[in-house]
C-alpha positions, 0 to 999 in steps of 0.5 A: 436289736443288736446281735449277741452270743449266748453260752458256748458251743456244744459240738454234739448238738444239732445246729439250726440256722433260722431266719425271717424277712416276712415283714419289716425286719431281718431276723436270724438265730443260730440254735445249738441243741436247746441253746440259742448261741447267736441271734439278731433282729434288725428293723428294715423296711427294705434291703433284706435281700442284700442283708439276709445272708450277710447277717446269717454269716455274721451270726454263724461266725459269732457262734463258731459254726460253719455252714457245713456243720448245720443240721437244718435251715428254718425259715418264716414263710409268712404271712406278711410282705410278699417280696420279703417272704420270697426272699427268705424262702428262696434263700432257705431253699438255696442254702438247704439244696447246696448243703444237702440238709433239710429246710423247714418252713414255719408260719410266722403266726405259729412262731408268734404263738410258740411257747404259749400254752392254752387257747389263744390267737396270734395276729400280724398287721396286714394294713388296710384295717386288716390282720393276719390271724390264727386261732389256737384251741389248745393243740388244735390250730385253725387255718390262718385267715385275713380278718378285719381288725375291728371284727376278729372271730371269737377265741379264748385266751390272749391275742399275741402280737399287734403290741397286745401281748408280746411273743414268748420268744423272738421270731427267729428263735421260735422258728429255730426251735420249731425247726429243731422239732421237725427237721428229722421228719422229712419235711416238705420244702418251704413254700410262701404262705400268702393270704392275699395277692401282692400289692404291686402291679405285676412286672413286665417280666414274670418273676422266678417261680418257686417250685412246690 
């Protein structure tokens, strides 16, 4: 999906940059007030580390927003691809630290459900005949779990994701809107949401540690 611009900038509106690389894509959005002014989602099995910040710069330029005008950074924290999650969470923390603004971590399962009222569940393909799943009983969100794809726990309402029912909004837009709701509440720094260990064998040199 290519990038596009929606409406014009309102200088009085809080500006949110949100992005996600938790699975095989690189997605980002710029939200001004209640309006998404630029967004893009690019299918990408690898190369997110090189593409993410370039994509963010492109969208900010299209929206006419400078980094120092941002109010907060939103980031998808997973579950999903181990490396992809670390790429986006590290980028969000670094940008927020450098700009002196909050960074808000948003579960991708929660972002999938955003904009859908009533009981439902959201799911992401975890491979190995498994899914990452979160059940929502109205406003009550159960803890996300790793579940067998053919033996899901009971839930009411639709299953969002897995090509069953599409989300109400693109992932990056949902992350941006949730970030806009939460960034003023002194959120904790984003942390990866892992529901199972990384598939790859550990490297000889330990990777950088993402601090709590």
